[in-house]
C-alpha positions as CSV (number, residue, x, y, z in Angstrom):
1,M,79.1,78.5,120.3
2,A,79.0,81.6,118.1
3,K,80.9,81.3,114.8
4,E,84.0,83.5,114.4
5,R,83.3,86.5,112.1
6,I,86.2,87.6,109.8
7,V,86.8,90.3,107.3
8,I,89.0,89.2,104.4
9,A,90.6,92.1,102.5
10,L,91.7,91.0,99.1
11,G,94.7,92.6,97.4
12,G,94.8,93.7,93.8
13,N,96.6,90.5,92.7
14,A,93.4,88.6,93.6
15,I,91.6,90.3,90.8
16,Q,94.1,91.3,88.2
17,S,97.6,89.7,87.9
18,G,98.2,90.3,84.2
19,S,95.8,91.0,81.4
20,A,93.1,93.6,82.0
21,T,90.5,91.8,79.9
22,A,87.2,90.9,81.6
23,E,87.9,87.2,80.9
24,A,91.4,87.3,82.5
25,Q,90.1,89.1,85.6
26,Q,87.2,86.7,86.0
27,E,89.7,83.8,85.7
28,A,91.8,85.4,88.4
29,L,88.7,85.6,90.6
30,N,87.9,82.0,90.0
31,H,91.3,81.1,91.4
32,T,90.6,83.5,94.4
33,A,87.3,81.9,95.0
34,K,88.9,78.4,95.3
35,Q,91.1,79.8,98.1
36,L,88.2,81.6,99.8
37,I,86.0,78.5,99.7
38,E,88.5,76.7,101.9
39,I,87.9,79.3,104.6
40,I,84.1,79.2,104.2
41,K,84.2,75.4,104.6
42,Q,85.7,75.9,108.0
43,G,82.5,77.6,109.2
44,Y,83.5,81.2,109.5
45,Q,81.1,84.1,108.9
46,V,82.9,85.9,106.1
47,A,82.8,89.5,104.8
48,I,85.0,90.1,101.7
49,T,86.5,93.5,100.8
50,H,88.7,94.2,97.8
51,G,90.8,96.8,96.0
52,N,89.8,98.3,92.7
53,G,92.8,100.4,91.6
54,P,93.3,99.0,88.1
55,Q,89.6,98.6,87.4
56,V,88.6,102.1,88.4
57,G,91.6,103.4,86.5
58,N,90.3,101.7,83.4
59,I,86.8,103.0,83.9
60,L,88.2,106.5,84.3
61,L,90.2,106.1,81.1
62,Q,87.1,105.0,79.2
63,Q,85.2,108.0,80.6
64,V,87.9,110.4,79.4
65,Q,88.1,108.8,75.9
66,S,84.4,108.8,75.3
67,H,83.6,112.2,76.9
68,S,81.3,114.4,74.8
69,E,78.2,116.5,75.2
70,Q,76.1,113.4,74.4
71,T,78.1,111.1,76.8
72,P,79.7,113.2,79.5
73,A,82.3,111.6,81.7
74,M,81.1,110.4,85.1
75,P,82.8,111.6,88.3
76,L,85.2,109.5,90.3
77,D,82.7,108.5,93.0
78,T,80.3,107.2,90.4
79,C,83.2,105.3,88.7
80,G,84.0,103.8,92.1
81,A,80.4,102.5,92.3
82,M,80.7,101.1,88.8
83,S,83.8,99.1,89.8
84,Q,82.2,97.8,93.0
85,G,79.3,96.4,91.0
86,M,81.5,94.9,88.3
87,I,83.9,93.2,90.7
88,G,81.2,92.1,93.0
89,Y,79.3,90.5,90.1
90,W,82.4,88.6,89.0
91,L,83.2,87.4,92.5
92,E,79.6,86.4,93.1
93,N,79.7,84.2,90.0
94,A,83.1,82.7,91.0
95,L,81.9,81.9,94.5
96,Y,78.6,80.5,93.3
97,G,80.4,77.9,91.2
98,Q,82.7,76.9,94.1
99,L,79.8,76.7,96.6
100,H,77.9,74.4,94.4
101,E,80.9,72.3,93.6
102,T,81.6,71.9,97.3
103,G,77.9,71.2,98.3
104,L,77.5,74.4,100.4
105,N,74.3,76.4,100.3
106,N,75.5,79.8,101.5
107,Q,74.1,82.8,99.6
108,V,76.4,85.5,98.3
109,A,75.5,89.2,98.2
110,T,77.3,92.3,97.0
111,V,76.6,95.6,98.8
112,V,77.5,98.8,97.0
113,T,79.1,100.6,100.0
114,R,79.4,104.2,100.9
115,V,81.9,105.4,103.4
116,E,81.5,108.6,105.3
117,V,84.5,111.0,105.4
118,D,85.1,114.4,107.0
119,P,85.0,117.1,104.4
120,D,87.5,119.0,106.5
121,D,90.0,116.1,106.5
122,K,93.4,117.5,105.9
123,A,93.8,115.0,103.0
124,F,91.6,117.3,100.9
125,Q,94.2,120.0,101.0
126,Q,97.0,117.5,100.0
127,P,95.9,115.2,97.2
128,S,98.3,112.3,97.1
129,K,96.5,109.2,95.7
130,P,97.4,108.6,92.0
131,I,94.5,107.4,89.8
132,G,93.8,106.8,86.1
133,P,96.1,106.9,83.1
134,F,99.5,108.5,82.6
135,Y,99.9,111.8,80.7
136,S,102.7,113.8,79.3
137,E,103.6,117.0,81.2
138,N,102.0,119.2,78.6
139,E,98.8,117.1,78.6
140,A,98.6,117.2,82.4
141,K,99.1,120.9,82.6
142,E,96.5,121.5,79.9
143,Q,94.0,119.5,82.0
144,M,94.9,121.3,85.1
145,D,94.3,124.6,83.3
146,K,90.9,123.5,82.1
147,N,89.7,121.7,85.3
148,D,90.0,122.0,89.0
149,I,92.1,118.9,89.4
150,T,95.7,118.1,90.3
151,F,98.4,116.1,88.5
152,K,101.8,115.0,89.7
153,E,104.8,113.4,88.1
154,D,104.9,109.7,89.1
155,A,108.3,108.1,89.4
156,G,109.5,109.0,85.9
157,R,106.6,107.2,84.3
158,G,104.6,110.3,83.4
159,W,102.0,112.5,85.0
160,R,98.9,111.2,86.8
161,R,96.0,112.7,88.4
162,V,96.1,112.7,92.2
163,V,93.1,112.8,94.5
164,P,92.6,113.1,98.3
165,S,92.7,110.0,100.5
166,P,90.7,110.8,103.6
167,Q,90.2,108.6,106.6
168,P,87.0,106.6,106.8
169,L,84.7,107.6,109.6
170,K,81.8,105.2,109.1
171,I,80.7,102.4,106.8
172,L,77.1,103.6,106.0
173,E,75.8,100.1,105.0
174,H,77.5,98.3,108.0
175,E,74.1,97.3,109.6
176,V,72.9,95.8,106.3
177,I,76.2,93.9,106.0
178,K,76.0,92.7,109.6
179,A,72.3,91.6,109.1
180,L,73.2,89.5,106.0
181,M,76.1,87.9,107.9
182,D,73.8,87.1,110.8
183,K,71.9,85.0,108.3
184,E,75.1,83.1,107.2
185,M,75.4,85.0,103.9
186,I,78.8,85.8,102.4
187,V,79.0,89.5,101.8
188,I,81.2,91.4,99.3
189,S,81.4,95.1,100.2
190,T,83.6,98.2,100.7
191,G,85.2,97.7,97.3
192,G,88.1,100.0,96.7
193,G,87.8,101.4,100.2
194,G,84.1,102.3,99.5
195,I,82.6,105.3,97.8
196,P,83.6,108.4,99.8
197,V,80.7,110.7,100.8
198,Y,80.0,113.4,103.3
199,S,76.8,114.6,105.0
200,K,75.3,118.0,104.1
201,N,71.8,119.2,104.8
202,D,70.6,115.6,105.5
203,Q,72.0,114.5,102.1
204,M,75.1,112.3,101.3
205,I,77.3,114.0,98.8
206,G,79.9,112.0,96.8
207,V,83.4,113.4,96.6
208,E,86.4,113.0,94.3
209,A,88.6,110.9,96.6
210,V,89.9,107.4,97.2
211,I,89.8,105.8,100.6
212,D,92.6,103.3,101.5
213,K,91.1,99.8,101.2
214,D,92.9,98.5,104.3
215,F,91.7,101.4,106.5
216,A,88.1,100.9,105.3
217,S,88.3,97.2,105.9
218,E,89.5,97.8,109.4
219,K,86.6,100.2,110.1
220,L,84.1,97.6,108.7
221,G,85.6,95.0,111.0
222,E,85.0,97.1,114.0
223,L,81.4,98.0,113.0
224,I,80.3,94.5,112.2
225,Q,82.0,93.1,115.4
226,A,84.5,90.9,113.5
227,D,86.9,88.7,115.5
228,K,89.6,88.7,112.9
229,L,90.8,90.9,110.0
230,V,92.7,89.0,107.4
231,I,94.7,91.2,105.0
232,L,95.8,89.4,101.9
233,T,98.8,90.7,99.9
234,E,101.6,89.4,97.7
235,V,103.9,88.2,100.5
236,E,103.3,85.4,103.0
237,H,104.5,87.3,106.0
238,V,105.4,90.8,107.3
239,Y,109.2,91.2,107.3
240,V,111.6,93.6,109.0
241,N,114.7,94.6,107.0
242,Y,112.8,93.4,103.9
243,Q,115.1,92.1,101.1
244,K,118.2,92.8,103.1
245,P,120.7,90.3,104.3
246,E,119.4,90.6,107.9
247,Q,115.7,90.1,106.7
248,K,113.5,88.7,109.5
249,V,110.1,87.0,109.3
250,L,107.5,88.2,111.8
251,E,105.2,85.2,112.6
252,Q,103.6,86.3,116.0
253,V,103.9,89.9,116.9
254,T,102.2,92.3,119.3
255,T,100.9,95.7,118.4
256,T,103.5,97.3,120.6
257,E,106.3,95.6,118.8
258,L,104.8,96.3,115.4
259,R,104.3,100.0,116.2
260,R,108.0,100.2,117.2
261,Y,109.0,98.7,113.8
262,A,106.7,101.2,112.0
263,E,108.3,104.1,113.9
264,D,111.7,102.8,112.8
265,G,110.7,103.1,109.2
266,Q,110.5,99.4,108.5
267,F,107.4,99.5,106.3
268,A,107.0,101.3,103.0
269,A,104.4,104.1,103.0
270,G,102.8,103.1,99.7
271,S,102.4,99.4,100.4
272,M,102.9,97.7,103.7
273,L,102.5,100.7,106.1
274,P,98.8,101.2,105.6
275,K,98.2,97.5,106.3
276,I,100.3,97.7,109.5
277,E,98.4,100.8,110.7
278,A,95.1,99.1,109.9
279,A,96.1,96.0,111.8
280,I,97.2,97.9,114.9
281,T,93.9,99.9,115.0
282,F,91.8,96.8,114.6
283,V,93.6,94.7,117.2
284,E,93.5,97.5,119.7
285,S,89.9,98.3,119.1
286,K,88.6,95.4,121.3
287,P,90.3,92.8,123.5
288,G,90.8,89.5,121.8
289,R,90.8,90.7,118.2
290,K,93.5,89.6,115.9
291,C,94.8,90.6,112.5
292,I,96.6,88.3,110.1
293,I,98.6,89.5,107.1
294,T,99.6,86.9,104.5
295,S,99.2,85.8,100.9
296,L,96.1,84.5,99.1
297,S,97.7,81.1,98.8
298,K,98.1,80.8,102.6
299,A,94.8,82.3,103.6
300,A,93.0,79.1,104.6
301,E,95.9,78.2,106.9
302,A,96.2,81.7,108.2
303,V,92.7,82.1,109.6
304,G,93.6,79.3,112.0
305,E,96.8,81.1,112.8
306,N,99.0,78.5,111.2
307,A,100.5,80.8,108.6
308,G,101.2,84.4,107.9
309,T,101.9,87.1,110.4
310,V,99.5,87.1,113.4
311,I,99.1,90.4,115.1
312,K,97.7,90.5,118.6
313,N,97.6,92.5,121.8
314,E,100.1,91.9,124.7
């Protein structure tokens, strides 16, 4: 009997929950690896994706602060690639230790992943994804005058650069990822939603954009023929009327019900809504597919549908 193939999308808290030092982030990933190993022990074929928001933000800040003629700042797509390699390296080390401690001989590989987008995606006309450090209004306007970039005020905390967030069309390395999984390897890929690129004259051109990690994970799941998409976040379930007296836990829910809740405005646009939209798309992409949304601490139970919110077709 073929093993179930799952994509596990790690939330930001799986990498950085406090200090931004390399040591603190590696310690967080050691804890994450202990949770992931409980899933790997169950015999699933596992692909791991992850966010990179704080990490790529720090890299951008370093680029800005060190910019000079001798050391010019790298563009956003290149910074995204840097973050993929860094986080992949840390997670490989963490998983390696857990695999040996558990007596498993699976190999782990990180694939620096490009994701194709449409250069005519309307998102390029409406930059909305905040990245990098905060600036004063004067600093932001000065940068906008000097460079072809956009800044917006961010909830009273200062001004931040905003970039487009286009939809993923294709995970360019999906066949490589699938081939590695066919050989029982654990694959880390599509970090931070992948590096956004578009095709021009038979070349792939990187763009200054950030792809939503959950949408990219969903697309990867489709392309590698995954059976389940597991989206890990800070809460154990999806809720309706969240943090209200009439709050309700969703344990088993159909895509039809979930779409109705989304249309009623139950899910916040900047946090839970992308996860809900990715879940619906994945589940409806092929009969029998399921998506589970839960916390990292419940992940091992959730893959067996014994925890979290399980999303399925009718």
